[in-house]
C-alpha positions in Angstrom: -46.0 36.6 -40.2 -48.6 36.6 -37.4 -48.0 38.6 -34.2 -50.0 37.9 -31.1 -49.9 41.1 -29.0 -51.0 41.6 -25.4 -52.8 44.9 -24.8 -50.6 47.7 -23.2 -47.4 45.9 -24.1 -47.9 46.1 -27.8 -45.2 48.8 -28.0 -42.6 46.6 -26.4 -43.6 43.5 -28.4 -43.3 45.4 -31.7 -39.9 46.7 -30.6 -38.7 43.2 -29.9 -40.1 42.0 -33.3 -38.1 44.6 -35.2 -38.2 44.3 -39.0 -40.1 41.0 -38.7 -43.3 43.0 -37.9 -43.3 44.6 -41.4 -46.3 43.3 -43.5 -47.3 41.1 -40.6 -50.8 40.6 -39.2 -51.2 41.7 -35.5 -53.8 40.1 -33.3 -55.0 42.1 -30.2 -57.7 41.4 -27.7 -58.5 45.1 -27.2 -58.5 48.0 -29.5 -55.0 49.6 -29.7 -54.9 52.9 -27.7 -54.4 56.2 -29.4 -53.2 58.3 -26.4 -50.1 58.7 -24.2 -50.2 56.8 -20.9 -47.7 54.4 -19.4 -46.5 53.8 -22.9 -46.7 55.8 -26.1 -49.8 55.1 -28.3 -50.0 51.6 -29.5 -51.4 52.8 -32.8 -48.2 54.8 -33.5 -46.1 51.7 -32.8 -48.2 49.6 -35.2 -48.0 52.2 -37.9 -44.3 52.7 -37.4 -43.8 48.9 -37.6 -45.6 48.8 -41.0 -47.9 46.0 -40.1 -50.3 45.0 -42.9 -53.3 44.1 -40.9 -54.6 44.4 -37.3 -57.3 41.9 -36.0 -59.1 43.5 -33.0 -61.1 41.4 -30.6 -63.2 44.2 -29.2 -63.4 48.0 -29.1 -62.1 49.8 -26.0 -64.9 51.1 -23.7 -62.5 53.8 -22.4 -64.0 57.1 -23.8 -60.5 58.4 -24.4 -60.1 55.6 -27.0 -63.7 54.9 -28.2 -62.8 53.6 -31.7 -60.2 56.4 -32.3 -57.5 53.8 -32.4 -59.2 51.8 -35.1 -59.9 55.0 -37.1 -56.2 56.0 -36.9 -55.0 52.6 -38.2 -57.4 52.6 -41.1 -56.4 56.2 -42.0 -52.8 55.0 -42.1 -53.7 52.4 -44.7 -53.8 49.4 -42.4 -56.5 46.8 -42.8 -58.5 46.4 -39.5 -60.9 43.6 -38.6 -63.0 44.1 -35.5 -65.0 41.7 -33.3 -63.0 38.5 -34.0 -63.6 36.1 -31.0 -65.3 39.0 -29.3 -67.0 36.9 -26.6 -63.7 35.5 -25.5 -62.1 38.9 -25.5 -64.9 40.4 -23.4 -64.3 37.8 -20.8 -60.5 38.2 -21.0 -60.9 42.0 -20.4 -63.8 41.8 -18.0 -62.1 43.5 -15.1 -60.8 46.4 -17.3 -64.3 46.8 -18.9 -66.0 46.9 -15.5 -63.7 49.5 -14.2 -64.2 51.7 -17.3 -68.0 51.5 -17.1 -68.5 51.7 -13.3 -65.4 53.4 -11.9 -65.0 50.5 -9.5 -62.7 47.5 -9.3 -64.1 44.2 -10.5 -64.6 42.0 -7.4 -64.5 38.2 -7.1 -65.6 36.6 -3.9 -63.6 33.5 -3.0 -64.1 31.1 0.0 -63.6 27.5 1.0 -66.5 25.7 2.7 -66.7 22.3 4.4 -69.4 19.8 3.4 -71.7 21.2 6.1 -71.2 24.8 5.0 -68.6 26.1 7.5 -66.0 28.6 6.3 -62.5 27.1 6.4 -59.4 29.3 6.8 -57.3 27.3 4.4 -57.2 26.2 0.7 -57.2 22.7 -0.6 -54.2 20.4 -1.0 -51.7 21.8 -3.5 -53.9 24.8 -4.3 -51.3 27.3 -3.2 -48.4 25.5 -5.0 -47.2 26.2 -8.5 -49.9 25.1 -10.9 -52.5 25.0 -8.1 -55.8 26.8 -8.6 -55.2 29.4 -5.9 -51.7 30.2 -7.1 -53.1 30.7 -10.7 -56.1 32.6 -9.4 -54.1 35.1 -7.4 -51.9 36.1 -10.4 -55.0 37.2 -12.3 -55.9 39.9 -9.7 -54.4 43.3 -8.9 -55.3 43.0 -5.2 -56.4 40.5 -2.6 -58.7 41.7 0.2 -58.6 39.9 3.5 -59.8 40.7 7.1 -57.4 41.8 9.8 -58.2 38.6 11.6 -56.9 36.5 8.7 -53.8 38.7 8.4 -53.0 38.1 12.1 -53.2 34.3 11.9 -52.6 33.2 8.3 -49.6 33.6 6.0 -50.3 35.9 3.0 -50.5 33.4 0.2 -48.8 34.4 -3.1 -48.8 33.3 -6.6 -46.0 30.8 -7.3 -46.4 30.9 -11.1 -43.3 31.8 -13.1 -43.1 35.5 -13.7 -46.3 36.3 -11.7 -46.7 39.8 -10.4 -47.8 39.6 -6.8 -51.1 41.4 -5.8 -51.5 44.2 -3.4 -52.8 42.9 -0.1 -55.8 45.0 1.2 -56.4 44.4 4.9 -59.7 45.4 6.3 -59.5 46.5 10.0 -62.7 47.5 11.7 -63.1 48.0 15.5 -60.0 46.0 16.2 -58.2 48.4 18.5 -55.4 50.9 17.9 -52.7 48.4 17.0 -52.4 45.7 14.3 -49.5 43.3 14.1 -49.2 41.3 10.9 -46.7 38.5 11.8 -46.3 37.0 8.3 -45.4 40.3 6.7 -41.8 41.6 6.9 -40.5 45.1 6.2 -39.3 44.2 2.7 -42.8 43.2 1.6 -44.6 45.8 3.7 -45.0 48.1 0.7 -47.1 45.4 -1.0 -49.9 45.8 1.6 -52.3 48.4 2.6 -54.6 48.6 5.7 -58.0 50.2 5.3 -59.4 51.1 8.7 -62.4 52.9 10.3 -60.2 54.5 13.0 -56.5 55.3 13.4 -54.3 52.2 13.8 -50.6 51.6 14.3 -49.4 48.7 12.1 -46.4 46.4 12.5 -44.2 46.0 10.5 -43.4 49.6 9.6 -43.9 50.5 6.0 -47.4 49.3 5.6 -49.7 52.1 4.3 -52.7 52.9 6.4 -55.8 54.7 5.2 -58.6 55.7 7.6 -61.8 55.8 5.7 -64.8 58.0 6.5 -67.1 55.4 4.9 -66.1 51.8 5.5 -68.2 50.0 2.9 -67.5 47.9 -0.1 -68.8 50.5 -2.6 -66.4 53.2 -1.5 -63.5 50.7 -1.2 -63.9 49.5 -4.7 -64.0 53.1 -6.0 -60.9 53.9 -4.0 -59.0 50.9 -5.4 -60.1 51.8 -9.0 -58.8 55.3 -8.4 -55.5 53.9 -7.3 -55.2 52.0 -10.6 -56.5 48.5 -9.6 -58.9 46.9 -12.1 -59.6 43.7 -10.1 -59.7 42.5 -6.5 -60.1 39.0 -5.0 -62.2 39.2 -1.8 -60.7 36.2 0.1 -63.3 35.3 2.7 -61.5 33.0 5.2 -63.3 33.7 8.5 -66.8 34.5 9.7 -65.8 37.5 11.8 -67.4 40.9 11.3 -64.6 42.4 9.0 -65.4 41.2 5.5 -68.9 39.9 6.3 -70.3 43.4 7.1 -68.8 44.7 3.8 -70.4 41.9 1.9 -73.8 42.2 3.5 -75.6 43.5 0.3 -73.1 42.7 -2.4 -75.7 41.2 -4.8 -78.3 43.8 -4.4 -75.8 46.6 -4.7 -74.0 44.9 -7.6 -70.6 45.1 -5.9 -69.4 41.5 -6.6 -69.3 40.2 -10.1 -68.0 36.7 -9.7 -67.8 33.9 -7.1 -65.2 31.2 -6.7 -66.2 28.5 -4.2 -64.0 25.6 -3.1 -65.9 22.8 -1.5 -63.7 20.7 0.8 -64.6 17.0 1.5 -64.6 17.4 5.3 -67.2 17.8 8.0 -66.3 20.6 10.4 -67.3 21.1 14.0 -67.9 24.8 14.7 -68.4 26.5 18.1 -70.9 28.9 16.6 -72.2 30.4 13.4 -69.7 30.3 10.7 -71.6 30.3 7.5 -71.4 33.1 4.8 -74.9 34.5 5.6 -74.5 37.7 3.6 -75.1 39.0 0.1 -78.6 40.4 0.3 -82.2 39.7 1.4 -83.1 37.4 -1.5 -81.7 34.3 -3.0 -80.2 34.5 -6.5 -78.8 32.1 -9.1 -75.2 32.2 -10.4 -74.7 32.3 -14.2 -72.3 30.5 -16.4 -71.3 28.2 -13.6 -68.2 26.0 -14.2 -67.3 23.0 -12.1 -64.2 20.9 -11.8 -62.5 18.6 -9.3 -59.1 19.6 -8.1 -57.1 17.3 -5.8 -60.2 15.9 -4.1 -62.0 19.2 -3.7 -64.8 20.6 -5.9 -64.2 24.0 -7.4 -67.3 26.1 -8.5 -67.0 29.3 -10.4 -69.9 31.5 -11.5 -71.1 35.1 -12.3 -73.7 37.2 -10.7 
């Protein structure tokens, strides 16, 4: 029998498999852990289930694990193969790897531009519906970062995919006064949002967490989010105000953003002033591994820094 096990839920998957797991081959994208965390060690569950073989996509960069899981399985008499489809597994686990190696959350910058390069505060047709690119994108991230200006004027878009866990909404408030009203957030969902501010601010509705930061920069924010358990954050740039733009001023030079998702909308916008994403650093730079696809009349570009 073949078992395809997702990392960190291996214990539950093996429990569900019961006796069927005996003499089976388990496939995992990341080395099974050998320590107690949110669940007991995955190695103990695999040994207890009496699997015959474990195929591991990649070793765990977490120093607590560091091949100890593989060693324990082999010492228990289980055949272990390592590095199968490693490139695919490295991409699948890219956010976790980044957090382990840097102590910061993996950041993806997303924006929608018109044909003449103006930032649009909306996503393309059907993008936020079930099966749409934005709905699918959001479910992949632990958090979504937006400006307070966006939070005041735009509904907080969610993933509409079946069984999707909704992200934490991280709202950046800088120099916007002592009060912040978020009209599209009710008290029931207030616990799913946090406001990061450079000065004390009263937020409505009640229940939204507020953190006043001594240093309001992207580096310290990504460290803070990683410390709170977030591996990945989608920086959703929807307006050209000072909030997110100032945080992103040197994102390439400081290696703070790892990925870019750009939606190019087939419209020509009229703007009363500057509205282009003129940030990122002092030099131009190419994106790597760029992928392109057309989605409902818009062009979607995705690449790595």
